[in-house]
N, C-alpha and C positions, 0 to 999 in steps of 0.2 A: 502495499501500502504506501504510494506516494505521499510524501508529507510536505503540505505546501504552508507558505507563512499564510495567516489570517489576513484578509482586506483590511485596510488602514480603518474604515470604518466600526468594522466589530470589536477594534480594541478600544472604543468610545462606548460599547455595549454596558460597562458598567456604570456610567457617568449619567446623571440626569441631565437628558434633552432640553429640559429647561433651563437649567443654570448656563448663568453667562459664560466660563469656558468651552462648553460645547457648541453653543451658538453661536460664540467668535470662530472657533475652529472649522466649524461648516461654513461660515459667509467667507473665511480668509480661504478657504479650500474651493470654491464654488468657481470655477472659469466662466459664469455669467456674470459676475461681479465686477465691473470695472474699476470700483472705488476703493475697494481693499485688497491688499494681496501680499504675496512675500516680496521681500527684496532679494535681489539673484543669487546671493547665499543661503536663502530659507530661514534667517534669523530674527530677521526684523519684521514686522507687520507694516506697510504701508498704509496709509489711509487718505485719501484725498476728500478733506472736509467736506466740501459742498457737495461734490459728487455722493457722497455717502448719507449726507443729508437728505438729499433729493432722492435717494434711490433707495435707501434701504431704512432710514429711522422714520419717515416719513409714511413706508407702508405699515407700520405698526403690527410688526413681527414680533414681538416679544419683548423686544429690546425699548432701551430709554427713547423717549423720543425728541431728544437734544444731544447735540453732540457733547454738551459740557456733563452730562448727567453720564454720558458713554464714555466721557474720559474719565470719569468719577470711577466707572465698575474696573476700571483696567487699573486705576491706581489702586482700587481694593483689591485687587488680585496680582499687585506688585509687579506691575507693568510698567516699566521706565520710559519716558521718552527720550530720544535718541536725539543729544544734544547736537552731536556734530553735522545733522543732516539739515538743520536748518529748516525752513519752510520753503520749500521747491514748488513752484504752482500751486499752493495750497496744501500741500500734503505733509502728512505729519507720519513720523516712524517712532513706533513702539518696540520695547524688546522685555522679554522675558526668557530667563534660562531654561523653563521647563514649557517653552511653547516655541518649538521648531518643527519646519516641513519636515515630515517622512518621518515623526516621531509622535503620532499620536498619543504612545504610552505615557508620556508624560503630562501629557492632561490631565491626570489623576492627582498630580502630585501640586496641583494648581490650589489653592485656598485664599478664602476670604481674610483680609489681615483687619481682622477685629481682636476687641481687646482680651478676647475670649481665647480665640487663635494665638496671639501674643503671648500669653499665660501659659499656654501649654507648651509652648515651645520654650519658653523661658525656665518652666519648671521641669522639664524633661534636659536642659543644658544645652540646648541647641543653641547656633547662631543665629546674628541675623534679631535680635532682642536683647537689648543691652537693659532693658526693664520690663516689668508689667506694666508701667503706667504708660497710658496712651498717650500719643505724641500730639501736642498742639497743632489744631488744623490749621494749614497756609491754603490759602488760594492760590491758582494757578492763575497767571495774567493772561489773558487772551488779546494778541497782538493783531488779529487779523482786522482790527477796525483801521490800523495804522499803515496797511498794504496799499499798495497802488494799484487800480480795477483789472491790470493784465494778469495779477497773479491768479484771479478766481476766473480768468477767460476759459479755462479746461470745462468748467460747470457751462458753461453757452451754449461752447462751440463742440466739445466732446471729441476732441482728437484724441490718439493713443495714450489717456491718460499714463498708462504705465511708463511710457517711455519718457514724459514730462518730470513724471516724478521720481524719476531715476536718474535724470541727467544729471553729469557731473557728480555721481557720487564714487 
């Protein structure tokens, strides 16, 4: 009997499909989505904010209805905004070591960054939590209002967004 590796989707079977990490995995791996995709290395998630708001968030697919709320979910699951990428054509890059193309089994390791989970990690002697005290909430600043209009041209004309977002990386 030949043994074949299970399809990638079956590795997500143990994850509640209603949970944010599973929804994000489905979105970024769906070739029909032009607004969210992997970088060339398969390590960063690239999101064209304007297109994502129009094509995904406005459709009521069980995700937050604003990018600000979506970004908050990314933060809760410990995704970090990649600073070096800047904002190219309205695109934002996010990274989490447990979220990589071709490795759906890592998605199981994504947990919400809650006080309860930080306390568990701390009590277990884990890294990444200096104390069980929650960190002070800080608001991220949205610089999109200061960007020139041509940055959002990708939303209006919808050229090959992937090449626009990944140019000069």
